[in-house]
C-alpha positions as a Markdown table, in Angstrom:
| # | Residue | x | y | z |
|---|---|---|---|---|
| 1 | Met | 3.8 | -9.8 | -42.5 |
| 2 | Gln | 4.7 | -9.5 | -39.0 |
| 3 | Gln | 3.4 | -6.6 | -37.0 |
| 4 | Ser | 5.6 | -4.2 | -35.2 |
| 5 | Gln | 5.7 | -4.8 | -31.4 |
| 6 | Thr | 5.4 | -1.8 | -28.9 |
| 7 | Asn | 8.6 | -0.8 | -27.4 |
| 8 | Asn | 8.2 | -1.3 | -23.7 |
| 9 | Thr | 12.0 | -1.3 | -22.8 |
| 10 | Trp | 13.5 | 1.2 | -20.6 |
| 11 | Glu | 13.5 | 4.1 | -23.0 |
| 12 | Pro | 11.9 | 7.1 | -21.7 |
| 13 | Asp | 12.2 | 10.6 | -23.4 |
| 14 | Val | 15.4 | 9.1 | -25.6 |
| 15 | Ser | 17.0 | 12.0 | -27.2 |
| 16 | Glu | 17.7 | 11.5 | -31.1 |
| 17 | Thr | 21.5 | 12.2 | -30.7 |
| 18 | Ala | 24.0 | 11.3 | -28.2 |
| 19 | Ile | 24.8 | 15.0 | -27.7 |
| 20 | Gly | 21.0 | 15.6 | -26.9 |
| 21 | Gly | 21.2 | 12.8 | -24.3 |
| 22 | Leu | 24.3 | 14.4 | -22.8 |
| 23 | Arg | 22.7 | 17.7 | -22.6 |
| 24 | Ala | 19.8 | 16.3 | -20.7 |
| 25 | Ile | 22.1 | 14.5 | -18.1 |
| 26 | Leu | 24.1 | 17.7 | -17.5 |
| 27 | Ile | 20.9 | 19.8 | -17.0 |
| 28 | Ser | 19.4 | 17.3 | -14.7 |
| 29 | Thr | 22.4 | 16.9 | -12.8 |
| 30 | Ala | 22.9 | 20.7 | -12.5 |
| 31 | Ala | 19.2 | 21.0 | -11.4 |
| 32 | Thr | 19.7 | 18.3 | -8.8 |
| 33 | Ala | 22.9 | 20.1 | -7.3 |
| 34 | Gly | 21.1 | 23.4 | -7.3 |
| 35 | Leu | 18.0 | 22.2 | -5.7 |
| 36 | Ile | 20.2 | 20.5 | -3.0 |
| 37 | Ala | 21.9 | 23.6 | -2.2 |
| 38 | Ile | 18.6 | 25.5 | -1.8 |
| 39 | Phe | 17.3 | 22.8 | 0.5 |
| 40 | Trp | 20.2 | 23.1 | 2.7 |
| 41 | Trp | 19.9 | 26.9 | 2.7 |
| 42 | Leu | 16.4 | 26.5 | 4.0 |
| 43 | Ser | 17.6 | 24.0 | 6.6 |
| 44 | Gly | 19.4 | 27.1 | 8.2 |
| 45 | Phe | 16.2 | 28.4 | 9.5 |
| 46 | Ile | 15.7 | 25.4 | 11.9 |
| 47 | Asn | 16.4 | 27.1 | 15.3 |
| 48 | Asn | 14.9 | 27.8 | 18.5 |
| 49 | Asp | 13.6 | 31.3 | 17.4 |
| 50 | Ile | 10.8 | 31.1 | 14.7 |
| 51 | Asn | 11.4 | 33.1 | 11.6 |
| 52 | Gln | 8.9 | 35.6 | 10.5 |
| 53 | Phe | 8.0 | 33.6 | 7.3 |
| 54 | Asp | 7.0 | 30.6 | 9.5 |
| 55 | Leu | 5.2 | 32.8 | 11.9 |
| 56 | Asp | 3.1 | 34.5 | 9.0 |
| 57 | Gly | 2.5 | 31.2 | 7.3 |
| 58 | Leu | 1.3 | 29.5 | 10.5 |
| 59 | Ala | -0.9 | 32.6 | 11.3 |
| 60 | Gly | -2.5 | 32.7 | 7.9 |
| 61 | Gly | -3.2 | 29.0 | 7.8 |
| 62 | Phe | -5.0 | 29.2 | 11.2 |
| 63 | Trp | -7.0 | 32.1 | 10.1 |
| 64 | Leu | -8.1 | 30.1 | 7.1 |
| 65 | Arg | -8.8 | 27.2 | 9.2 |
| 66 | Ser | -10.9 | 29.4 | 11.8 |
| 67 | His | -12.8 | 31.7 | 9.4 |
| 68 | Glu | -13.4 | 29.4 | 6.2 |
| 69 | Pro | -14.5 | 26.1 | 7.8 |
| 70 | Tyr | -16.1 | 25.0 | 4.5 |
| 71 | Leu | -12.5 | 24.6 | 3.0 |
| 72 | Thr | -11.6 | 22.3 | 5.8 |
| 73 | Pro | -13.0 | 19.0 | 4.2 |
| 74 | Ile | -10.9 | 20.1 | 1.1 |
| 75 | Phe | -8.0 | 20.4 | 3.1 |
| 76 | Tyr | -8.6 | 17.1 | 4.7 |
| 77 | Leu | -8.9 | 15.2 | 1.4 |
| 78 | Ala | -5.8 | 16.9 | 0.1 |
| 79 | Thr | -3.8 | 15.6 | 3.1 |
| 80 | Trp | -5.1 | 12.0 | 2.7 |
| 81 | Ile | -4.4 | 12.1 | -0.9 |
| 82 | Gly | -0.6 | 13.1 | -0.1 |
| 83 | Thr | -0.1 | 10.2 | 2.4 |
| 84 | Leu | 1.8 | 7.3 | 1.2 |
| 85 | Tyr | -1.3 | 5.5 | 1.2 |
| 86 | Gly | -3.2 | 7.8 | -1.0 |
| 87 | Leu | -0.2 | 8.2 | -3.5 |
| 88 | Ser | 0.2 | 4.3 | -3.4 |
| 89 | Phe | -3.5 | 3.8 | -4.5 |
| 90 | Gln | -3.1 | 6.5 | -7.1 |
| 91 | Thr | 0.1 | 4.6 | -8.4 |
| 92 | Leu | -2.0 | 1.5 | -8.7 |
| 93 | Ile | -4.5 | 3.4 | -10.8 |
| 94 | Val | -1.9 | 4.9 | -13.1 |
| 95 | Gly | -0.2 | 1.5 | -13.3 |
| 96 | Tyr | -3.4 | -0.2 | -14.3 |
| 97 | Trp | -4.2 | 2.6 | -17.0 |
| 98 | Leu | -0.6 | 2.2 | -18.5 |
| 99 | Tyr | -1.0 | -1.5 | -18.5 |
| 100 | Arg | -4.2 | -1.3 | -20.4 |
| 101 | Arg | -3.2 | 1.4 | -22.8 |
| 102 | Lys | 0.4 | 0.2 | -23.3 |
| 103 | Pro | 1.9 | 3.2 | -24.7 |
| 104 | Ala | 5.7 | 3.1 | -25.8 |
| 105 | Ala | 8.0 | 2.4 | -22.9 |
| 106 | Trp | 5.1 | 2.1 | -20.5 |
| 107 | Arg | 7.2 | -0.1 | -17.9 |
| 108 | Ser | 9.7 | 2.7 | -17.9 |
| 109 | Arg | 7.3 | 5.3 | -17.2 |
| 110 | Leu | 5.7 | 3.2 | -14.4 |
| 111 | Ser | 9.1 | 2.5 | -13.0 |
| 112 | Leu | 9.9 | 6.3 | -12.8 |
| 113 | Ile | 6.5 | 6.8 | -10.8 |
| 114 | Val | 7.2 | 4.1 | -8.4 |
| 115 | Leu | 11.0 | 4.8 | -7.8 |
| 116 | Ala | 9.9 | 8.6 | -7.3 |
| 117 | Leu | 7.5 | 7.6 | -4.5 |
| 118 | Leu | 9.8 | 5.0 | -2.9 |
| 119 | Gly | 12.7 | 7.4 | -2.9 |
| 120 | Ala | 10.8 | 10.4 | -1.4 |
| 121 | Ala | 9.7 | 8.0 | 1.3 |
| 122 | Ile | 13.3 | 7.0 | 2.3 |
| 123 | Trp | 14.7 | 10.5 | 1.9 |
| 124 | Met | 11.7 | 11.9 | 4.1 |
| 125 | Thr | 12.5 | 9.3 | 6.9 |
| 126 | Val | 16.3 | 9.8 | 7.0 |
| 127 | Leu | 16.1 | 13.7 | 6.7 |
| 128 | Lys | 13.4 | 13.9 | 9.4 |
| 129 | Gln | 15.5 | 11.8 | 11.8 |
| 130 | Gly | 18.6 | 14.0 | 10.8 |
| 131 | Phe | 17.0 | 17.3 | 11.5 |
| 132 | Glu | 14.7 | 16.5 | 14.3 |
| 133 | Arg | 12.7 | 19.4 | 14.1 |
| 134 | Pro | 9.7 | 19.5 | 16.5 |
| 135 | Arg | 6.2 | 20.0 | 15.4 |
| 136 | Pro | 4.8 | 23.6 | 15.6 |
| 137 | Ser | 3.2 | 24.5 | 18.9 |
| 138 | Ile | 2.3 | 28.1 | 18.3 |
| 139 | Phe | -1.1 | 27.6 | 17.0 |
| 140 | Glu | -3.4 | 24.4 | 18.2 |
| 141 | Pro | -2.9 | 21.6 | 15.5 |
| 142 | Ala | -5.9 | 20.1 | 13.9 |
| 143 | Tyr | -4.5 | 16.7 | 15.1 |
| 144 | Gln | -1.4 | 15.3 | 17.0 |
| 145 | Ile | 1.6 | 13.8 | 15.0 |
| 146 | Ser | 4.5 | 12.2 | 16.8 |
| 147 | Thr | 7.0 | 12.3 | 14.0 |
| 148 | Tyr | 9.5 | 15.3 | 13.4 |
| 149 | Ser | 8.3 | 18.2 | 11.2 |
| 150 | Phe | 11.4 | 19.0 | 8.8 |
| 151 | Pro | 11.0 | 18.4 | 5.9 |
| 152 | Ser | 7.2 | 17.5 | 5.2 |
| 153 | Gly | 6.9 | 14.3 | 4.0 |
| 154 | His | 3.6 | 15.2 | 2.4 |
| 155 | Ala | 5.1 | 18.0 | 0.3 |
| 156 | Met | 8.4 | 15.9 | -0.6 |
| 157 | Ala | 6.3 | 12.8 | -1.8 |
| 158 | Ala | 3.6 | 15.0 | -3.5 |
| 159 | Ala | 6.3 | 16.8 | -5.4 |
| 160 | Ala | 8.3 | 13.7 | -6.5 |
| 161 | Trp | 5.3 | 11.8 | -7.5 |
| 162 | Tyr | 3.2 | 14.3 | -9.3 |
| 163 | Gly | 6.3 | 15.5 | -11.0 |
| 164 | Ser | 7.1 | 11.9 | -12.2 |
| 165 | Leu | 3.6 | 11.5 | -13.4 |
| 166 | Ala | 3.8 | 14.6 | -15.4 |
| 167 | Ile | 7.1 | 13.4 | -17.0 |
| 168 | Ala | 5.7 | 10.0 | -17.5 |
| 169 | Leu | 2.3 | 11.2 | -19.1 |
| 170 | Ser | 3.3 | 14.5 | -21.0 |
| 171 | Tyr | 5.3 | 12.9 | -23.9 |
| 172 | Asp | 2.3 | 11.8 | -26.0 |
| 173 | Gln | 0.3 | 14.9 | -25.3 |
| 174 | Arg | 0.0 | 18.1 | -27.4 |
| 175 | Gln | 1.5 | 21.1 | -26.1 |
| 176 | Gln | -1.7 | 23.0 | -24.9 |
| 177 | Arg | -2.9 | 19.6 | -23.3 |
| 178 | Arg | 0.7 | 19.1 | -21.8 |
| 179 | Trp | 0.6 | 22.6 | -20.1 |
| 180 | Gly | -2.9 | 22.1 | -18.7 |
| 181 | Met | -2.0 | 18.7 | -17.3 |
| 182 | Leu | 1.3 | 20.1 | -15.8 |
| 183 | Ser | -0.6 | 23.2 | -14.2 |
| 184 | Ala | -3.3 | 20.6 | -12.7 |
| 185 | Leu | -0.6 | 18.3 | -11.2 |
| 186 | Ala | 1.4 | 21.3 | -9.7 |
| 187 | Ala | -1.8 | 22.6 | -8.3 |
| 188 | Met | -2.5 | 19.4 | -6.5 |
| 189 | Ala | 1.1 | 19.2 | -5.1 |
| 190 | Val | 0.7 | 22.8 | -3.8 |
| 191 | Leu | -2.7 | 22.1 | -2.2 |
| 192 | Ile | -1.0 | 19.2 | -0.3 |
| 193 | Gly | 1.6 | 21.4 | 1.0 |
| 194 | Ile | -0.7 | 24.2 | 2.0 |
| 195 | Ser | -3.1 | 21.8 | 3.8 |
| 196 | Arg | -0.2 | 20.8 | 6.3 |
| 197 | Val | 0.1 | 24.4 | 7.1 |
| 198 | Val | -3.5 | 25.0 | 7.5 |
| 199 | Phe | -3.7 | 22.2 | 10.1 |
| 200 | Ala | -0.7 | 23.8 | 12.1 |
| 201 | Val | 1.3 | 20.4 | 11.8 |
| 202 | His | 4.2 | 21.9 | 9.6 |
| 203 | Tyr | 6.1 | 25.1 | 9.3 |
| 204 | Pro | 6.0 | 26.7 | 5.8 |
| 205 | Thr | 9.9 | 26.1 | 5.7 |
| 206 | Asp | 9.1 | 22.6 | 6.1 |
| 207 | Ile | 6.6 | 22.6 | 3.2 |
| 208 | Ser | 9.3 | 24.6 | 1.1 |
| 209 | Ala | 12.0 | 22.1 | 1.8 |
| 210 | Gly | 9.8 | 19.2 | 1.2 |
| 211 | Trp | 8.8 | 20.5 | -2.4 |
| 212 | Ile | 12.4 | 21.4 | -3.0 |
| 213 | Gly | 13.7 | 17.9 | -1.8 |
| 214 | Gly | 11.1 | 16.1 | -3.9 |
| 215 | Ile | 11.8 | 17.8 | -7.1 |
| 216 | Ala | 15.7 | 17.4 | -6.4 |
| 217 | Trp | 15.2 | 13.6 | -6.0 |
| 218 | Leu | 12.9 | 13.6 | -9.3 |
| 219 | Ala | 15.7 | 15.7 | -11.0 |
| 220 | Cys | 18.2 | 13.0 | -10.0 |
| 221 | Leu | 16.0 | 10.3 | -11.3 |
| 222 | Arg | 15.8 | 12.0 | -14.3 |
| 223 | Ala | 19.6 | 12.4 | -14.9 |
| 224 | Val | 19.8 | 8.6 | -14.4 |
| 225 | Trp | 17.1 | 8.0 | -16.7 |
| 226 | His | 18.6 | 9.9 | -19.5 |
| 227 | Gly | 22.0 | 8.3 | -18.6 |
| 228 | Ile | 20.5 | 4.9 | -19.3 |
| 229 | Ser | 19.1 | 6.2 | -22.7 |
| 230 | Trp | 22.4 | 7.9 | -23.8 |
| 231 | Gln | 24.3 | 4.6 | -23.0 |
| 232 | Arg | 21.7 | 2.7 | -25.3 |
| 233 | Gln | 22.2 | 5.3 | -28.0 |
| 234 | Arg | 26.2 | 5.1 | -27.8 |
| 235 | Arg | 26.0 | 1.1 | -28.0 |
| 236 | Arg | 23.5 | 1.3 | -31.0 |
| 237 | Ala | 25.9 | 3.9 | -32.7 |
| 238 | Asn | 28.8 | 1.7 | -32.2 |
């Protein structure tokens, strides 16, 4: 008697019906369009006059760095974790874990995580060069960075990567454990973004746009993900 093999093909959260797959595509596509619209709205805050939201955020971050120095190592660690090096290292760990466990469609899940990170890195570079927003100079930064400010690459990569990780790992979890995992991953992405404001190397609007841009890229990937699943279902039905 032959043992059933684990399904490792590109089939993520496959809906049971074609209608369900189409609904998922439409929702993801609409989310992508809406998030892109919000991103461009945030880009309207880029001008010579700093807005009150950015000013208050930078002031709060500088106060936190000056009056709560014991938090500085935590913010430094969060910043490193949110670099491309840090996220790539985490991708290797997650990839090894998926390879060892081999859950259903583990290659598909790993592909989503890798594509989320690579896409965020590319979009971050393109958008920074397009907007050319200088780094904040109101408060003394913790260190100097020569690249442009808008959007935050840390925030964009963290939102896309931790979001993809949440999607990839949440299918096999119970609801209570799933929400706990989602909360922890979201908190990590938020902490990474806040650390950039605390060190005065990003405006709060940079961080907000980075989060929105990362989630928009992830929503786009999810639409394609469901599109592939839907096409598979249609071929099987025929």
